[in-house]
N, C-alpha and C positions, 0 to 999 in steps of 0.2 A: 781545577786544582790540584796540584800536583800533594803527595801526602809525603812528610820524613818524620824521623823519630829524632829525639835528641834526647840522648842520656845522659848521666852524671854518676862519677864514684862519690857515694855517700854514705850516710851513718859510721865515719872513720875517728870518732871521736872515741874516748874509752876511760875511765873513771874521771881525776879531774881536767882532765887534757880535753882540750876542744880543739877538733881539725874543721873546718871548712864553714859555710855559711848555709847550713842545708836548707832552715825555714826559706830562704830568697831563692835559694837554687830550684827549690820545690815547686816554686812562682811559674818558673822558666821551661824546665824539661819534660819530659810526656813519659821517659822510662828511670826508675832510680834501681843502678847497680849496690846494692844494702851489702856491708862488710859484715864477714859472719864469725867475727871473733878471734879469727887469724892474726892477719895483719894489723887488724884494727877492732873496734867495736866490741861493746861486752853485752851480755842480755838485756841491761835496762837504754843503755842506746840500743840495740837492734828494733827494741818493743816502740822506743817514743818515734825513730824516723820510720819506722811500718807506720805508726797511726799519722804520723802528718802526711806520709805519701799517701794514703790510702783516703783521708778527706781533703787533700786537692785532686783525688782524680786521676794520681800519676801509678804506672807499672812497677808494679814491685820484682827486682830480679836480685838472685844472691850472686855475690861478688867472692866466692872462697880462693884462698891465698896463705902462701907460707906462713906458718906459724912464726911470726917472725914481728911483732910492734917493735922493736929497737931499729930496724933496719924497714918498717911499715911494709914488709913482703917483698921489697926491692932488691933482693939479695938472693942469688940461686944456691936453692939446698937442695943437694945432689939424693936427692928419694927414689928408693925403688921403686918398681911398678905398681906394688901393692899398697905402698904407702900412699901413693898420689890417689888412688881409686878409693883408700882408705879417709884421705883430709878431703877429695870432695864428699864422699857419703857424711862424712861425721859433720862437716861444716853446713852446708846447703840444709841437713837435716834439722840443726838447731835453727836456722832462720825460719826453715817451715813450720816448726812447733812454735817460735815465737810470734810467726805471723799467725798461726790459729789461734792465741792468744787473745793477737788483738783483733779478732774477728777479720782477718786480711787472708789475703793468697800470693803464695810468690807465683809467677810465672813462669821465669826462665832465670839460665846461668850465665853468667859470664865470669872467667877466670880472672884474678887481680896480679897486676906488676911482671914480677920475675916468674912466674910460675905461667902466666899466660904467654911471655915472650918465649920461653922454650917450649911452650905446645905449639907456638906457631912455627918453629922449624923442627920441631922432632916429631917423629911420627910415632914413635912409641909411646911418649908422654901424653901428645894430643888423643891416642886410642885407648891410653887409660883413664883420660879426661870423657871422651865419652863413652865406654864400655858402663863407668862409674853412674853416668848419669842414666844410660839404658837400663841399668839395673837396679837402680835405687829410684829415680824418679824422671820412668820414660813419658809422662805426660809433661813435663816441663821443656822450654823450648832451648837451645843453646844459641848465647849469640857471641859470633867468631868473630878477628878481625879480617877481613878482606881477603880473597889469595893467598890462604894459609892454608897450613897441614890441619890445623885443629877446627877449620871450615870444611875441610875434606873431610875427616873423621869424624864429624858428626853427619855428616850427611852420608858417608860408610856406613853407620849406625843405625840408620833410620831416626836419626832426630828431627823436629823440626830446627832448622837450620840457618840463621839470620847473620847478615853480612855487616859491620860498622867501620869506619874511618873515623879517624882522629882529626880534630880540628887543631887543636894545640901540641899536637907532635908530629917532627921530622921524619919523613919515611925515607931508607934507602932505596938503593935500586932495583933491590928483591923484592920489595912490599913490606919487610918486617922494617920496626922501629928503630930509628937512632936511640943507641945505648944514652941512658941518661948519665951527663956529665960529660957527655961529646957534643962538641959545635953543632948546631940548629935540632938539638933534641927535643928541647920546649921552646913551642911558640910563644911570647908573650906579646906581641904584636897584634892588636884588636886587628887594626883597619888591614895587616897583612893576612892574617890567620881567615877574615871576610871573604877577601878577594882569591884567597888560593882555593878557599872551601867552592864559590862563584864557579870559578875556572873548572873545578871538577865536577862539578854537577851538571854546568853545561857540556861538558865534553865526555868526562868518565877516565878521565886522566890526571894521576896523582902528578903532581911536582915532587923531586927528589931532591934531596940534598947534594946530588950528584949533577944536575940541571937537567936530568932527563927523565921522561915523564914513565908512568906506568899503568895498565889498566884495572880501573877495582870495581866492585859493584857495593851497592851502599842499601841498606834498609835504616840502618842508626848512624849518628852524627853523635861522638863521645867528646865530653867536654870532662877535665880530670877537675873533680868538685875542691883539690886542696891547691891548686895553680892560684898564685896570688890575686891573680886578674880573672878566676873561675867569672863572677858574676859581670863583671862588665863584658865580655867576650862572650859569656852566655844571652844576655840579652841583647846583646847586638846582633849575635848572629839568628836568633829568632824573629828580631826585628826584620833584617834583610832579608832571611827568608819568605817572610809574610809579605814583605813586598814586592818578592819577583815571583808571588804564586803559588805560595807553599803555604799549605798546613801542617802546621804541628801536630803526628798525631802518633801514637803508638804502634811499631811495627807489628805488634801483633793482632 
Protein backbone atom coordinates (compact mmCIF):
# COMPACT_ATOMS: atom_id res chain seq x y z
CA UNK A 1 0.00 0.00 0.00
CA UNK A 2 1.42 3.40 -1.06
CA UNK A 3 0.74 6.50 1.05
CA UNK A 4 -0.19 9.90 -0.39
CA UNK A 5 -1.58 13.10 1.13
CA UNK A 6 -4.31 15.31 -0.34
CA UNK A 7 -4.37 18.91 0.86
CA UNK A 8 -6.70 21.82 0.17
CA UNK A 9 -6.73 25.54 0.92
CA UNK A 10 -9.59 26.12 3.35
CA UNK A 11 -10.94 28.65 5.85
CA UNK A 12 -11.08 31.29 3.12
CA UNK A 13 -14.45 32.76 4.01
CA UNK A 14 -14.57 35.96 6.02
CA UNK A 15 -17.36 38.01 7.59
CA UNK A 16 -20.58 37.38 5.65
CA UNK A 17 -18.73 36.09 2.55
CA UNK A 18 -18.61 32.32 2.10
CA UNK A 19 -15.92 30.81 -0.12
CA UNK A 20 -15.72 27.08 -0.77
CA UNK A 21 -17.45 24.06 0.76
CA UNK A 22 -15.04 23.38 3.60
CA UNK A 23 -17.15 20.83 5.49
CA UNK A 24 -17.48 18.59 2.42
CA UNK A 25 -13.84 18.93 1.35
CA UNK A 26 -12.68 18.05 4.86
CA UNK A 27 -14.31 14.65 4.36
CA UNK A 28 -11.98 14.06 1.40
CA UNK A 29 -8.57 15.58 2.23
CA UNK A 30 -6.03 14.54 4.85
CA UNK A 31 -4.41 17.98 5.35
CA UNK A 32 -5.98 21.45 5.47
CA UNK A 33 -4.13 24.69 4.71
CA UNK A 34 -6.10 27.23 6.73
CA UNK A 35 -6.05 30.93 5.82
CA UNK A 36 -4.54 33.13 8.53
CA UNK A 37 -6.51 36.35 8.04
CA UNK A 38 -4.27 37.91 5.38
CA UNK A 39 -5.64 36.98 1.97
CA UNK A 40 -8.79 35.54 3.55
CA UNK A 41 -10.24 34.29 6.81
CA UNK A 42 -10.93 35.92 10.14
CA UNK A 43 -10.70 34.74 13.77
CA UNK A 44 -14.16 33.16 13.73
CA UNK A 45 -13.59 31.35 10.43
CA UNK A 46 -10.14 30.19 11.57
CA UNK A 47 -11.58 28.79 14.80
CA UNK A 48 -14.52 27.03 13.11
CA UNK A 49 -12.36 25.55 10.33
CA UNK A 50 -9.77 24.31 12.80
CA UNK A 51 -12.49 22.67 14.91
CA UNK A 52 -14.00 20.97 11.87
CA UNK A 53 -10.61 19.73 10.68
CA UNK A 54 -9.64 18.41 14.12
CA UNK A 55 -13.00 16.67 14.55
CA UNK A 56 -12.53 14.91 11.20
CA UNK A 57 -8.93 13.90 11.95
CA UNK A 58 -7.47 16.20 9.28
CA UNK A 59 -3.97 17.63 9.88
CA UNK A 60 -3.91 21.42 10.23
CA UNK A 61 -1.51 23.74 8.42
CA UNK A 62 -1.12 27.53 8.36
CA UNK A 63 -1.67 29.25 5.00
CA UNK A 64 -0.24 32.80 5.24
CA UNK A 65 -0.40 35.19 2.31
CA UNK A 66 -0.33 38.83 1.30
CA UNK A 67 -2.73 41.05 3.26
CA UNK A 68 -5.02 41.59 0.29
CA UNK A 69 -8.55 40.30 0.66
CA UNK A 70 -9.72 42.26 -2.38
CA UNK A 71 -7.20 40.40 -4.55
CA UNK A 72 -7.45 37.14 -2.57
CA UNK A 73 -3.69 37.23 -2.07
CA UNK A 74 -3.11 36.63 -5.77
CA UNK A 75 -1.58 40.03 -6.50
CA UNK A 76 2.13 40.43 -5.86
CA UNK A 77 2.90 43.05 -3.20
CA UNK A 78 6.61 44.06 -3.29
CA UNK A 79 7.37 43.74 0.42
CA UNK A 80 10.84 44.16 1.88
CA UNK A 81 12.54 41.03 3.22
CA UNK A 82 11.90 41.94 6.87
CA UNK A 83 8.25 42.61 6.05
CA UNK A 84 7.95 39.11 4.59
CA UNK A 85 9.46 37.64 7.74
CA UNK A 86 7.03 39.65 9.86
CA UNK A 87 4.07 38.57 7.72
CA UNK A 88 4.90 34.90 8.24
CA UNK A 89 5.51 35.27 11.99
CA UNK A 90 2.36 37.32 12.63
CA UNK A 91 -0.09 35.34 10.51
CA UNK A 92 1.13 31.90 11.56
CA UNK A 93 1.21 33.12 15.16
CA UNK A 94 -2.45 34.12 14.87
CA UNK A 95 -3.47 30.68 13.62
CA UNK A 96 -1.34 28.91 16.24
CA UNK A 97 -3.08 30.96 18.95
CA UNK A 98 -6.56 30.25 17.59
CA UNK A 99 -5.69 26.56 17.32
CA UNK A 100 -4.72 26.48 20.99
CA UNK A 101 -8.06 28.09 21.82
CA UNK A 102 -9.73 25.32 19.81
CA UNK A 103 -7.61 22.67 21.62
CA UNK A 104 -5.91 21.71 18.37
CA UNK A 105 -2.42 22.05 16.90
CA UNK A 106 -0.88 23.50 13.76
CA UNK A 107 1.62 21.10 12.17
CA UNK A 108 2.99 22.83 9.08
CA UNK A 109 3.13 26.03 7.02
CA UNK A 110 2.33 26.49 3.33
CA UNK A 111 2.49 30.01 1.81
CA UNK A 112 -0.44 31.16 -0.29
CA UNK A 113 -0.96 32.52 -3.76
CA UNK A 114 1.29 35.28 -5.08
CA UNK A 115 3.58 35.05 -2.05
CA UNK A 116 4.08 31.34 -2.69
CA UNK A 117 4.66 31.91 -6.41
CA UNK A 118 7.23 34.63 -5.66
CA UNK A 119 9.02 32.34 -3.21
CA UNK A 120 9.22 29.49 -5.71
CA UNK A 121 11.43 31.56 -8.04
CA UNK A 122 13.18 34.09 -5.77
CA UNK A 123 15.91 32.97 -3.37
CA UNK A 124 15.71 36.02 -1.08
CA UNK A 125 11.96 35.66 -0.63
CA UNK A 126 12.10 31.90 -0.11
CA UNK A 127 14.87 32.25 2.45
CA UNK A 128 12.98 35.02 4.26
CA UNK A 129 10.04 32.64 4.68
CA UNK A 130 12.25 29.75 5.79
CA UNK A 131 14.23 31.96 8.18
CA UNK A 132 11.04 33.33 9.76
CA UNK A 133 9.73 29.80 10.30
CA UNK A 134 13.07 28.66 11.73
CA UNK A 135 13.17 31.54 14.23
CA UNK A 136 9.47 31.69 15.13
CA UNK A 137 8.12 28.15 14.68
CA UNK A 138 11.09 25.75 14.39
CA UNK A 139 8.94 22.68 15.14
CA UNK A 140 6.57 23.32 12.25
CA UNK A 141 7.15 21.72 8.86
CA UNK A 142 7.19 23.48 5.51
CA UNK A 143 5.06 22.31 2.59
CA UNK A 144 6.63 23.66 -0.62
CA UNK A 145 6.08 23.26 -4.34
CA UNK A 146 8.31 20.47 -5.60
CA UNK A 147 11.61 21.44 -7.19
CA UNK A 148 11.42 25.15 -6.32
CA UNK A 149 13.59 27.64 -4.47
CA UNK A 150 11.20 27.52 -1.53
CA UNK A 151 11.77 23.78 -1.17
CA UNK A 152 15.55 24.39 -1.32
CA UNK A 153 15.33 27.16 1.29
CA UNK A 154 13.42 24.93 3.69
CA UNK A 155 16.11 22.28 3.44
CA UNK A 156 18.90 24.87 3.78
CA UNK A 157 17.44 26.18 7.04
CA UNK A 158 16.97 22.69 8.45
CA UNK A 159 13.17 22.65 8.35
CA UNK A 160 11.23 19.45 7.91
CA UNK A 161 10.39 20.12 4.28
CA UNK A 162 7.82 18.26 2.19
CA UNK A 163 7.03 18.53 -1.52
CA UNK A 164 3.66 19.11 -3.14
CA UNK A 165 2.25 19.09 -6.64
CA UNK A 166 -1.02 20.63 -7.87
CA UNK A 167 -3.79 18.53 -9.34
CA UNK A 168 -5.70 21.51 -10.72
CA UNK A 169 -2.94 23.86 -11.95
CA UNK A 170 -0.87 23.92 -15.11
CA UNK A 171 2.95 23.87 -15.05
CA UNK A 172 5.54 25.77 -17.05
CA UNK A 173 8.61 23.91 -18.32
CA UNK A 174 10.70 25.27 -15.40
CA UNK A 175 8.34 23.75 -12.81
CA UNK A 176 6.62 27.00 -11.85
CA UNK A 177 2.85 27.34 -12.06
CA UNK A 178 1.25 28.97 -15.09
CA UNK A 179 0.14 32.46 -14.04
CA UNK A 180 -3.58 32.77 -13.40
CA UNK A 181 -5.31 34.36 -16.34
CA UNK A 182 -3.05 32.61 -18.85
CA UNK A 183 -4.16 29.65 -20.93
CA UNK A 184 -3.79 26.35 -19.10
CA UNK A 185 -3.39 27.90 -15.64
CA UNK A 186 -6.42 26.28 -14.02
CA UNK A 187 -7.57 22.74 -14.77
CA UNK A 188 -11.31 22.25 -14.42
CA UNK A 189 -11.66 18.99 -16.39
CA UNK A 190 -11.74 16.32 -13.70
CA UNK A 191 -11.01 13.46 -16.11
CA UNK A 192 -7.94 15.20 -17.50
CA UNK A 193 -6.75 16.15 -14.00
CA UNK A 194 -6.92 12.56 -12.75
CA UNK A 195 -5.33 11.16 -15.92
CA UNK A 196 -2.45 13.65 -15.63
CA UNK A 197 -2.03 12.87 -11.94
CA UNK A 198 -1.87 9.11 -12.48
CA UNK A 199 0.69 9.59 -15.23
CA UNK A 200 2.81 11.65 -12.85
CA UNK A 201 2.53 9.15 -10.00
CA UNK A 202 3.49 6.29 -12.33
CA UNK A 203 6.46 8.04 -13.96
CA UNK A 204 7.52 10.95 -11.71
CA UNK A 205 7.12 13.22 -14.73
CA UNK A 206 4.66 16.11 -14.78
CA UNK A 207 3.25 17.24 -18.15
CA UNK A 208 3.69 20.97 -18.86
CA UNK A 209 1.65 23.36 -20.97
CA UNK A 210 4.57 23.38 -23.43
CA UNK A 211 4.16 19.67 -24.13
CA UNK A 212 7.35 18.67 -22.31
CA UNK A 213 7.70 16.80 -18.99
CA UNK A 214 9.51 17.70 -15.78
CA UNK A 215 10.69 15.47 -12.94
CA UNK A 216 9.11 16.26 -9.55
CA UNK A 217 8.85 14.74 -6.07
CA UNK A 218 5.60 14.47 -4.18
CA UNK A 219 4.46 14.01 -0.59
CA UNK A 220 1.16 15.83 -1.02
CA UNK A 221 -1.33 16.67 -3.78
CA UNK A 222 -3.07 20.05 -3.60
CA UNK A 223 -6.57 20.89 -4.78
CA UNK A 224 -7.76 24.49 -4.40
CA UNK A 225 -10.81 24.79 -2.17
CA UNK A 226 -12.15 27.76 -4.15
CA UNK A 227 -12.03 25.86 -7.44
CA UNK A 228 -15.68 25.55 -8.59
CA UNK A 229 -15.03 21.85 -9.27
CA UNK A 230 -13.15 21.25 -6.01
CA UNK A 231 -15.53 18.74 -4.45
CA UNK A 232 -16.01 16.71 -7.64
CA UNK A 233 -12.31 16.78 -8.45
CA UNK A 234 -11.02 15.99 -4.98
CA UNK A 235 -13.58 13.21 -4.52
CA UNK A 236 -12.69 11.61 -7.85
CA UNK A 237 -8.97 11.93 -7.22
CA UNK A 238 -9.32 10.29 -3.81
CA UNK A 239 -11.38 7.45 -5.28
CA UNK A 240 -9.03 6.83 -8.20
CA UNK A 241 -5.96 6.92 -5.97
CA UNK A 242 -7.54 4.34 -3.67
CA UNK A 243 -8.44 2.18 -6.68
CA UNK A 244 -4.75 2.32 -7.64
CA UNK A 245 -3.56 1.04 -4.24
CA UNK A 246 -2.87 4.41 -2.61
CA UNK A 247 -3.87 5.09 0.99
CA UNK A 248 -4.84 8.70 1.71
CA UNK A 249 -2.76 9.75 4.68
CA UNK A 250 -1.10 12.95 5.94
CA UNK A 251 2.48 13.54 4.81
CA UNK A 252 3.50 14.09 8.47
